[in-house]
FIFILO-657367 format. One record per residue (C-alpha): x, y, z. Coordinates in nm, 3 decimals, always signed. Each point is the difference from the previous one (the first is absolute). Layout:
N
<rec><u>X</u><v>Y</v><w>Z</w></rec>
...
***
This chain:
312
<rec><u>-1.400</u><v>+0.120</v><w>-4.124</w></rec>
<rec><u>-0.246</u><v>-0.236</v><w>+0.168</w></rec>
<rec><u>+0.291</u><v>-0.222</v><w>+0.101</w></rec>
<rec><u>+0.179</u><v>+0.292</v><w>+0.167</w></rec>
<rec><u>-0.317</u><v>+0.093</v><w>+0.191</w></rec>
<rec><u>-0.036</u><v>-0.358</v><w>+0.114</w></rec>
<rec><u>+0.361</u><v>-0.008</v><w>+0.124</w></rec>
<rec><u>-0.055</u><v>+0.328</v><w>+0.188</w></rec>
<rec><u>-0.320</u><v>-0.133</v><w>+0.157</w></rec>
<rec><u>+0.170</u><v>-0.321</v><w>+0.110</w></rec>
<rec><u>+0.289</u><v>+0.200</v><w>+0.147</w></rec>
<rec><u>-0.240</u><v>+0.215</v><w>+0.202</w></rec>
<rec><u>-0.188</u><v>-0.306</v><w>+0.123</w></rec>
<rec><u>+0.331</u><v>-0.157</v><w>+0.105</w></rec>
<rec><u>+0.109</u><v>+0.312</v><w>+0.186</w></rec>
<rec><u>-0.330</u><v>+0.056</v><w>+0.183</w></rec>
<rec><u>+0.039</u><v>-0.285</v><w>+0.251</w></rec>
<rec><u>+0.360</u><v>+0.105</v><w>+0.070</w></rec>
<rec><u>-0.103</u><v>+0.365</v><w>+0.050</w></rec>
<rec><u>-0.297</u><v>-0.098</v><w>+0.216</w></rec>
<rec><u>+0.222</u><v>-0.217</v><w>+0.215</w></rec>
<rec><u>+0.251</u><v>+0.280</v><w>+0.056</w></rec>
<rec><u>-0.274</u><v>+0.252</v><w>+0.075</w></rec>
<rec><u>-0.136</u><v>-0.242</v><w>+0.257</w></rec>
<rec><u>+0.347</u><v>-0.036</v><w>+0.154</w></rec>
<rec><u>+0.037</u><v>+0.376</v><w>+0.031</w></rec>
<rec><u>-0.347</u><v>+0.029</v><w>+0.153</w></rec>
<rec><u>+0.072</u><v>-0.268</v><w>+0.261</w></rec>
<rec><u>+0.342</u><v>+0.155</v><w>+0.064</w></rec>
<rec><u>-0.164</u><v>+0.338</v><w>+0.062</w></rec>
<rec><u>-0.239</u><v>-0.155</v><w>+0.250</w></rec>
<rec><u>+0.285</u><v>-0.162</v><w>+0.194</w></rec>
<rec><u>+0.209</u><v>+0.319</v><w>-0.017</w></rec>
<rec><u>-0.288</u><v>+0.209</v><w>+0.132</w></rec>
<rec><u>-0.055</u><v>-0.237</v><w>+0.291</w></rec>
<rec><u>+0.375</u><v>+0.003</v><w>+0.065</w></rec>
<rec><u>+0.011</u><v>+0.379</v><w>+0.016</w></rec>
<rec><u>-0.299</u><v>+0.007</v><w>+0.234</w></rec>
<rec><u>+0.162</u><v>-0.251</v><w>+0.231</w></rec>
<rec><u>+0.325</u><v>+0.198</v><w>-0.013</w></rec>
<rec><u>-0.185</u><v>+0.315</v><w>+0.107</w></rec>
<rec><u>-0.156</u><v>-0.200</v><w>+0.285</w></rec>
<rec><u>+0.341</u><v>-0.125</v><w>+0.113</w></rec>
<rec><u>-0.075</u><v>-0.364</v><w>-0.082</w></rec>
<rec><u>+0.327</u><v>-0.065</v><w>-0.182</w></rec>
<rec><u>-0.032</u><v>-0.376</v><w>-0.024</w></rec>
<rec><u>-0.336</u><v>+0.017</v><w>-0.179</w></rec>
<rec><u>+0.120</u><v>+0.293</v><w>-0.212</w></rec>
<rec><u>+0.308</u><v>-0.195</v><w>-0.107</w></rec>
<rec><u>-0.209</u><v>-0.304</v><w>-0.096</w></rec>
<rec><u>-0.236</u><v>+0.207</v><w>-0.214</w></rec>
<rec><u>+0.284</u><v>+0.186</v><w>-0.175</w></rec>
<rec><u>+0.181</u><v>-0.324</v><w>-0.071</w></rec>
<rec><u>-0.319</u><v>-0.134</v><w>-0.159</w></rec>
<rec><u>-0.046</u><v>+0.322</v><w>-0.196</w></rec>
<rec><u>+0.355</u><v>-0.019</v><w>-0.134</w></rec>
<rec><u>-0.061</u><v>-0.361</v><w>-0.093</w></rec>
<rec><u>-0.287</u><v>+0.108</v><w>-0.224</w></rec>
<rec><u>+0.160</u><v>+0.318</v><w>-0.139</w></rec>
<rec><u>+0.375</u><v>+0.010</v><w>+0.045</w></rec>
<rec><u>+0.039</u><v>+0.294</v><w>-0.240</w></rec>
<rec><u>-0.184</u><v>+0.256</v><w>+0.215</w></rec>
<rec><u>+0.260</u><v>+0.219</v><w>+0.177</w></rec>
<rec><u>-0.251</u><v>+0.117</v><w>+0.262</w></rec>
<rec><u>-0.034</u><v>-0.356</v><w>+0.128</w></rec>
<rec><u>+0.375</u><v>-0.028</v><w>+0.052</w></rec>
<rec><u>+0.011</u><v>+0.341</v><w>+0.164</w></rec>
<rec><u>-0.281</u><v>-0.091</v><w>+0.240</w></rec>
<rec><u>+0.178</u><v>-0.328</v><w>+0.078</w></rec>
<rec><u>+0.319</u><v>+0.195</v><w>+0.072</w></rec>
<rec><u>-0.189</u><v>+0.232</v><w>+0.236</w></rec>
<rec><u>-0.137</u><v>-0.301</v><w>+0.189</w></rec>
<rec><u>+0.346</u><v>-0.155</v><w>+0.031</w></rec>
<rec><u>+0.143</u><v>+0.334</v><w>+0.117</w></rec>
<rec><u>-0.272</u><v>+0.032</v><w>+0.264</w></rec>
<rec><u>+0.059</u><v>-0.358</v><w>+0.115</w></rec>
<rec><u>+0.373</u><v>+0.069</v><w>+0.031</w></rec>
<rec><u>-0.073</u><v>+0.290</v><w>+0.236</w></rec>
<rec><u>-0.186</u><v>-0.239</v><w>+0.230</w></rec>
<rec><u>+0.249</u><v>-0.286</v><w>-0.024</w></rec>
<rec><u>+0.109</u><v>-0.153</v><w>+0.330</w></rec>
<rec><u>+0.360</u><v>-0.055</v><w>-0.109</w></rec>
<rec><u>+0.259</u><v>+0.177</v><w>-0.212</w></rec>
<rec><u>+0.038</u><v>-0.308</v><w>-0.220</w></rec>
<rec><u>-0.373</u><v>-0.007</v><w>-0.080</w></rec>
<rec><u>-0.003</u><v>+0.374</v><w>-0.064</w></rec>
<rec><u>+0.296</u><v>-0.032</v><w>-0.236</w></rec>
<rec><u>-0.165</u><v>-0.283</v><w>-0.195</w></rec>
<rec><u>-0.326</u><v>+0.195</v><w>-0.035</w></rec>
<rec><u>+0.165</u><v>+0.327</v><w>-0.105</w></rec>
<rec><u>+0.204</u><v>-0.187</v><w>-0.263</w></rec>
<rec><u>-0.324</u><v>-0.144</v><w>-0.137</w></rec>
<rec><u>-0.154</u><v>+0.348</v><w>+0.007</w></rec>
<rec><u>+0.295</u><v>+0.140</v><w>-0.192</w></rec>
<rec><u>-0.045</u><v>-0.261</v><w>-0.273</w></rec>
<rec><u>-0.372</u><v>+0.074</v><w>-0.020</w></rec>
<rec><u>+0.064</u><v>+0.376</v><w>-0.035</w></rec>
<rec><u>+0.257</u><v>-0.072</v><w>-0.270</w></rec>
<rec><u>-0.249</u><v>-0.218</v><w>-0.187</w></rec>
<rec><u>-0.261</u><v>+0.278</v><w>+0.014</w></rec>
<rec><u>+0.259</u><v>+0.246</v><w>-0.138</w></rec>
<rec><u>+0.099</u><v>-0.243</v><w>-0.274</w></rec>
<rec><u>-0.363</u><v>-0.011</v><w>-0.112</w></rec>
<rec><u>-0.057</u><v>+0.376</v><w>+0.038</w></rec>
<rec><u>+0.303</u><v>+0.223</v><w>+0.063</w></rec>
<rec><u>-0.211</u><v>+0.318</v><w>-0.014</w></rec>
<rec><u>-0.178</u><v>-0.035</v><w>+0.335</w></rec>
<rec><u>+0.167</u><v>+0.201</v><w>+0.276</w></rec>
<rec><u>-0.150</u><v>-0.203</v><w>+0.285</w></rec>
<rec><u>+0.186</u><v>-0.307</v><w>-0.119</w></rec>
<rec><u>+0.334</u><v>+0.183</v><w>+0.010</w></rec>
<rec><u>-0.082</u><v>+0.146</v><w>+0.341</w></rec>
<rec><u>-0.079</u><v>-0.344</v><w>+0.139</w></rec>
<rec><u>+0.324</u><v>-0.141</v><w>-0.141</w></rec>
<rec><u>+0.198</u><v>+0.292</v><w>+0.146</w></rec>
<rec><u>-0.143</u><v>-0.057</v><w>+0.346</w></rec>
<rec><u>+0.057</u><v>-0.375</v><w>-0.022</w></rec>
<rec><u>+0.364</u><v>+0.044</v><w>-0.106</w></rec>
<rec><u>+0.057</u><v>+0.262</v><w>+0.269</w></rec>
<rec><u>-0.119</u><v>-0.239</v><w>+0.267</w></rec>
<rec><u>+0.185</u><v>-0.291</v><w>-0.161</w></rec>
<rec><u>+0.327</u><v>+0.199</v><w>+0.020</w></rec>
<rec><u>-0.020</u><v>-0.017</v><w>+0.381</w></rec>
<rec><u>+0.043</u><v>-0.380</v><w>-0.005</w></rec>
<rec><u>+0.347</u><v>-0.150</v><w>+0.017</w></rec>
<rec><u>+0.120</u><v>-0.108</v><w>-0.343</w></rec>
<rec><u>-0.241</u><v>+0.235</v><w>-0.181</w></rec>
<rec><u>+0.168</u><v>+0.334</v><w>+0.076</w></rec>
<rec><u>+0.066</u><v>+0.070</v><w>-0.368</w></rec>
<rec><u>-0.374</u><v>+0.039</v><w>-0.058</w></rec>
<rec><u>+0.046</u><v>+0.348</v><w>+0.145</w></rec>
<rec><u>+0.183</u><v>+0.105</v><w>-0.317</w></rec>
<rec><u>-0.320</u><v>-0.009</v><w>-0.207</w></rec>
<rec><u>-0.251</u><v>+0.142</v><w>+0.250</w></rec>
<rec><u>+0.031</u><v>+0.369</v><w>-0.089</w></rec>
<rec><u>-0.028</u><v>-0.065</v><w>-0.374</w></rec>
<rec><u>-0.315</u><v>-0.208</v><w>+0.059</w></rec>
<rec><u>-0.165</u><v>+0.278</v><w>+0.200</w></rec>
<rec><u>+0.098</u><v>+0.247</v><w>-0.271</w></rec>
<rec><u>-0.157</u><v>-0.225</v><w>-0.266</w></rec>
<rec><u>-0.335</u><v>+0.024</v><w>+0.181</w></rec>
<rec><u>+0.029</u><v>+0.379</v><w>+0.029</w></rec>
<rec><u>+0.100</u><v>+0.033</v><w>-0.365</w></rec>
<rec><u>-0.314</u><v>-0.186</v><w>-0.107</w></rec>
<rec><u>-0.225</u><v>+0.222</v><w>+0.215</w></rec>
<rec><u>+0.194</u><v>+0.314</v><w>+0.107</w></rec>
<rec><u>-0.290</u><v>+0.152</v><w>+0.195</w></rec>
<rec><u>-0.101</u><v>-0.310</v><w>+0.193</w></rec>
<rec><u>+0.009</u><v>+0.095</v><w>+0.368</w></rec>
<rec><u>+0.051</u><v>-0.361</v><w>+0.115</w></rec>
<rec><u>+0.302</u><v>-0.049</v><w>-0.229</w></rec>
<rec><u>+0.161</u><v>+0.330</v><w>+0.101</w></rec>
<rec><u>-0.061</u><v>-0.058</v><w>+0.370</w></rec>
<rec><u>+0.151</u><v>-0.349</v><w>-0.022</w></rec>
<rec><u>+0.310</u><v>+0.135</v><w>-0.176</w></rec>
<rec><u>+0.038</u><v>+0.277</v><w>+0.259</w></rec>
<rec><u>-0.037</u><v>-0.254</v><w>+0.282</w></rec>
<rec><u>+0.269</u><v>-0.212</v><w>-0.164</w></rec>
<rec><u>+0.239</u><v>+0.295</v><w>-0.024</w></rec>
<rec><u>-0.062</u><v>+0.106</v><w>+0.360</w></rec>
<rec><u>+0.036</u><v>-0.353</v><w>+0.136</w></rec>
<rec><u>+0.321</u><v>-0.046</v><w>-0.200</w></rec>
<rec><u>+0.151</u><v>+0.325</v><w>+0.129</w></rec>
<rec><u>-0.012</u><v>+0.162</v><w>-0.344</w></rec>
<rec><u>-0.171</u><v>+0.316</v><w>+0.127</w></rec>
<rec><u>+0.122</u><v>+0.223</v><w>-0.283</w></rec>
<rec><u>-0.153</u><v>-0.229</v><w>-0.262</w></rec>
<rec><u>-0.339</u><v>+0.036</v><w>+0.165</w></rec>
<rec><u>-0.022</u><v>+0.378</v><w>-0.049</w></rec>
<rec><u>-0.100</u><v>+0.004</v><w>-0.368</w></rec>
<rec><u>-0.251</u><v>-0.278</v><w>+0.058</w></rec>
<rec><u>-0.146</u><v>+0.196</v><w>+0.293</w></rec>
<rec><u>-0.060</u><v>+0.296</v><w>-0.230</w></rec>
<rec><u>-0.165</u><v>-0.224</v><w>-0.259</w></rec>
<rec><u>-0.220</u><v>-0.165</v><w>+0.264</w></rec>
<rec><u>-0.108</u><v>+0.337</v><w>+0.140</w></rec>
<rec><u>-0.081</u><v>+0.120</v><w>-0.350</w></rec>
<rec><u>-0.207</u><v>-0.308</v><w>-0.084</w></rec>
<rec><u>-0.152</u><v>-0.081</v><w>+0.338</w></rec>
<rec><u>+0.013</u><v>+0.285</v><w>+0.257</w></rec>
<rec><u>-0.194</u><v>-0.199</v><w>+0.262</w></rec>
<rec><u>+0.293</u><v>-0.243</v><w>+0.033</w></rec>
<rec><u>+0.159</u><v>+0.247</v><w>+0.244</w></rec>
<rec><u>-0.203</u><v>-0.154</v><w>+0.281</w></rec>
<rec><u>+0.164</u><v>-0.338</v><w>-0.061</w></rec>
<rec><u>+0.350</u><v>+0.124</v><w>-0.074</w></rec>
<rec><u>+0.039</u><v>+0.212</v><w>+0.311</w></rec>
<rec><u>-0.051</u><v>-0.312</v><w>+0.214</w></rec>
<rec><u>+0.310</u><v>-0.165</v><w>-0.147</w></rec>
<rec><u>+0.268</u><v>-0.032</v><w>+0.271</w></rec>
<rec><u>+0.259</u><v>+0.162</v><w>-0.229</w></rec>
<rec><u>-0.217</u><v>+0.299</v><w>-0.092</w></rec>
<rec><u>+0.199</u><v>+0.325</v><w>+0.019</w></rec>
<rec><u>-0.027</u><v>+0.375</v><w>-0.059</w></rec>
<rec><u>+0.201</u><v>-0.036</v><w>-0.321</w></rec>
<rec><u>-0.253</u><v>-0.251</v><w>-0.130</w></rec>
<rec><u>-0.283</u><v>+0.230</v><w>+0.103</w></rec>
<rec><u>+0.157</u><v>+0.285</v><w>-0.198</w></rec>
<rec><u>+0.017</u><v>-0.214</v><w>-0.314</w></rec>
<rec><u>-0.358</u><v>-0.111</v><w>+0.049</w></rec>
<rec><u>-0.103</u><v>+0.367</v><w>+0.019</w></rec>
<rec><u>+0.175</u><v>+0.063</v><w>-0.332</w></rec>
<rec><u>-0.212</u><v>-0.272</v><w>-0.155</w></rec>
<rec><u>-0.314</u><v>+0.152</v><w>+0.153</w></rec>
<rec><u>+0.073</u><v>+0.331</v><w>-0.173</w></rec>
<rec><u>-0.004</u><v>-0.185</v><w>-0.332</w></rec>
<rec><u>-0.322</u><v>-0.177</v><w>+0.100</w></rec>
<rec><u>-0.157</u><v>+0.338</v><w>+0.084</w></rec>
<rec><u>+0.022</u><v>+0.098</v><w>-0.368</w></rec>
<rec><u>-0.178</u><v>-0.315</v><w>-0.119</w></rec>
<rec><u>-0.383</u><v>+0.025</v><w>-0.011</w></rec>
<rec><u>-0.026</u><v>-0.366</v><w>+0.104</w></rec>
<rec><u>+0.200</u><v>+0.041</v><w>+0.320</w></rec>
<rec><u>+0.002</u><v>+0.373</v><w>+0.073</w></rec>
<rec><u>-0.261</u><v>+0.000</v><w>+0.277</w></rec>
<rec><u>+0.157</u><v>-0.286</v><w>+0.193</w></rec>
<rec><u>+0.345</u><v>+0.151</v><w>-0.041</w></rec>
<rec><u>-0.102</u><v>+0.349</v><w>+0.114</w></rec>
<rec><u>-0.191</u><v>-0.138</v><w>+0.297</w></rec>
<rec><u>+0.304</u><v>-0.201</v><w>+0.108</w></rec>
<rec><u>+0.239</u><v>+0.291</v><w>-0.057</w></rec>
<rec><u>-0.222</u><v>+0.212</v><w>+0.221</w></rec>
<rec><u>+0.000</u><v>-0.264</v><w>+0.274</w></rec>
<rec><u>+0.378</u><v>-0.040</v><w>-0.019</w></rec>
<rec><u>+0.046</u><v>+0.377</v><w>+0.026</w></rec>
<rec><u>-0.225</u><v>-0.010</v><w>+0.307</w></rec>
<rec><u>+0.226</u><v>-0.270</v><w>+0.147</w></rec>
<rec><u>+0.289</u><v>+0.243</v><w>-0.050</w></rec>
<rec><u>-0.204</u><v>+0.284</v><w>+0.156</w></rec>
<rec><u>+0.058</u><v>+0.195</v><w>-0.322</w></rec>
<rec><u>-0.339</u><v>+0.171</v><w>+0.007</w></rec>
<rec><u>+0.060</u><v>+0.225</v><w>-0.300</w></rec>
<rec><u>+0.089</u><v>-0.297</v><w>-0.221</w></rec>
<rec><u>-0.293</u><v>-0.202</v><w>+0.135</w></rec>
<rec><u>-0.234</u><v>+0.287</v><w>-0.084</w></rec>
<rec><u>+0.144</u><v>+0.036</v><w>-0.352</w></rec>
<rec><u>-0.050</u><v>-0.368</v><w>-0.078</w></rec>
<rec><u>-0.354</u><v>+0.008</v><w>+0.143</w></rec>
<rec><u>-0.086</u><v>+0.306</v><w>-0.210</w></rec>
<rec><u>+0.122</u><v>-0.185</v><w>-0.310</w></rec>
<rec><u>-0.207</u><v>-0.303</v><w>+0.104</w></rec>
<rec><u>-0.310</u><v>+0.217</v><w>+0.033</w></rec>
<rec><u>+0.062</u><v>+0.158</v><w>-0.341</w></rec>
<rec><u>+0.030</u><v>-0.345</v><w>-0.161</w></rec>
<rec><u>-0.308</u><v>-0.130</v><w>+0.181</w></rec>
<rec><u>-0.270</u><v>+0.222</v><w>-0.149</w></rec>
<rec><u>-0.346</u><v>-0.124</v><w>+0.097</w></rec>
<rec><u>+0.155</u><v>-0.300</v><w>+0.176</w></rec>
<rec><u>+0.172</u><v>+0.221</v><w>+0.260</w></rec>
<rec><u>-0.087</u><v>-0.105</v><w>+0.353</w></rec>
<rec><u>-0.067</u><v>+0.249</v><w>+0.284</w></rec>
<rec><u>+0.274</u><v>-0.187</v><w>+0.187</w></rec>
<rec><u>+0.257</u><v>+0.138</v><w>-0.246</w></rec>
<rec><u>-0.103</u><v>+0.358</v><w>+0.083</w></rec>
<rec><u>+0.008</u><v>-0.078</v><w>+0.372</w></rec>
<rec><u>+0.351</u><v>-0.143</v><w>-0.033</w></rec>
<rec><u>+0.103</u><v>+0.308</v><w>-0.197</w></rec>
<rec><u>-0.141</u><v>+0.221</v><w>+0.275</w></rec>
<rec><u>+0.197</u><v>-0.189</v><w>+0.266</w></rec>
<rec><u>+0.323</u><v>+0.038</v><w>-0.197</w></rec>
<rec><u>-0.056</u><v>+0.373</v><w>-0.041</w></rec>
<rec><u>-0.066</u><v>+0.033</v><w>+0.372</w></rec>
<rec><u>+0.329</u><v>-0.176</v><w>+0.075</w></rec>
<rec><u>+0.173</u><v>+0.225</v><w>-0.253</w></rec>
<rec><u>-0.137</u><v>+0.308</v><w>+0.184</w></rec>
<rec><u>-0.233</u><v>+0.103</v><w>-0.285</w></rec>
<rec><u>-0.335</u><v>+0.038</v><w>+0.181</w></rec>
<rec><u>-0.179</u><v>+0.186</v><w>-0.282</w></rec>
<rec><u>+0.078</u><v>-0.276</v><w>-0.252</w></rec>
<rec><u>-0.095</u><v>-0.259</v><w>+0.260</w></rec>
<rec><u>-0.340</u><v>+0.161</v><w>+0.057</w></rec>
<rec><u>-0.063</u><v>+0.013</v><w>-0.376</w></rec>
<rec><u>+0.090</u><v>-0.369</v><w>-0.041</w></rec>
<rec><u>-0.220</u><v>-0.106</v><w>+0.292</w></rec>
<rec><u>-0.285</u><v>+0.206</v><w>-0.142</w></rec>
<rec><u>+0.026</u><v>-0.165</v><w>-0.340</w></rec>
<rec><u>-0.005</u><v>-0.342</v><w>+0.161</w></rec>
<rec><u>-0.309</u><v>+0.084</v><w>+0.203</w></rec>
<rec><u>-0.176</u><v>+0.129</v><w>-0.310</w></rec>
<rec><u>+0.017</u><v>-0.339</v><w>-0.173</w></rec>
<rec><u>-0.045</u><v>-0.210</v><w>+0.312</w></rec>
<rec><u>-0.309</u><v>-0.225</v><w>+0.011</w></rec>
<rec><u>-0.019</u><v>+0.042</v><w>+0.378</w></rec>
<rec><u>+0.136</u><v>+0.337</v><w>+0.111</w></rec>
<rec><u>-0.082</u><v>-0.057</v><w>+0.367</w></rec>
<rec><u>+0.205</u><v>-0.319</v><w>+0.011</w></rec>
<rec><u>+0.278</u><v>+0.164</v><w>-0.201</w></rec>
<rec><u>+0.016</u><v>+0.286</v><w>+0.251</w></rec>
<rec><u>+0.024</u><v>-0.251</v><w>+0.282</w></rec>
<rec><u>+0.293</u><v>-0.168</v><w>-0.175</w></rec>
<rec><u>+0.179</u><v>+0.336</v><w>-0.025</w></rec>
<rec><u>-0.035</u><v>+0.084</v><w>+0.369</w></rec>
<rec><u>+0.300</u><v>-0.203</v><w>+0.120</w></rec>
<rec><u>+0.256</u><v>+0.109</v><w>-0.264</w></rec>
<rec><u>-0.100</u><v>+0.366</v><w>+0.037</w></rec>
<rec><u>+0.013</u><v>-0.022</v><w>+0.377</w></rec>
<rec><u>+0.340</u><v>-0.170</v><w>-0.025</w></rec>
<rec><u>+0.120</u><v>+0.287</v><w>-0.221</w></rec>
<rec><u>-0.135</u><v>+0.250</v><w>+0.250</w></rec>
<rec><u>-0.237</u><v>+0.131</v><w>-0.265</w></rec>
<rec><u>-0.323</u><v>-0.018</v><w>+0.195</w></rec>
<rec><u>-0.101</u><v>+0.346</v><w>-0.123</w></rec>
<rec><u>+0.020</u><v>-0.130</v><w>-0.354</w></rec>
<rec><u>-0.222</u><v>-0.292</v><w>+0.096</w></rec>
<rec><u>-0.263</u><v>+0.240</v><w>+0.141</w></rec>
<rec><u>+0.018</u><v>+0.201</v><w>-0.324</w></rec>
<rec><u>-0.051</u><v>-0.312</v><w>-0.212</w></rec>
<rec><u>-0.301</u><v>-0.092</v><w>+0.212</w></rec>
<rec><u>-0.149</u><v>+0.342</v><w>-0.063</w></rec>
<rec><u>+0.061</u><v>-0.018</v><w>-0.372</w></rec>
<rec><u>-0.151</u><v>-0.348</v><w>-0.018</w></rec>
<rec><u>-0.307</u><v>+0.075</v><w>+0.211</w></rec>
***
């Protein structure tokens, strides 16, 4: 028994220096990796690359180091002065992304980076076949994190840029459901269309039934109905937004509701909505001033005078 304990003690003592050495390597690697990421964020790619290379030298088994190195190489490729240099850098980036995936295949950012690298690589002569894997790589990232707005947006951008408009529709619905605010980015895409907008609206309806996204979705649906000059629909979405808001409801929501009712030729409902907004306003005088222009524009100056009387 004593002999066994002695053997165990000796084994632990033998392992301790080895473990301490590896812990030290990981610690130094982390320091270099952190400096590398900071320099990458600052746009100093040469210094970032040097730090990441040192970090990988100390801890080659950390996938984040390889991913950060790939991001640096990708960024350098974008600034390359020649096509040959860009090709060399993007090939190195591809290998670094692949190494990160080999070490951890469950991180969507790694797959996204590889997809983007292969997509760019496919534009170089002799590397056209890389295009065959691009879609599957984007889909891998989305599969790992189906509600990640960045992954979905990147996949949609790929489909639009590749002329696969139909394939983008389902992803548009998913993006709207997960991240309603992405509409502001999507509508700026040069290939944005009414058909895509319709699919995005379908996704917003699903988002409106989710407590986590309902307020953003309803607010956006209201704004989109206003773009269409569909005042009845805009009012309905704003009413639903107010009902969901409870104590968090802003006077601005009631004022918007009043404007929609005015445009829909419902002056009594408009007056009621304006009145409710004024009741909860912290500064009624300023709120009345803000209502002057829209009511004057709607030729509802009499209503404005009545609101002033009620608020006095």
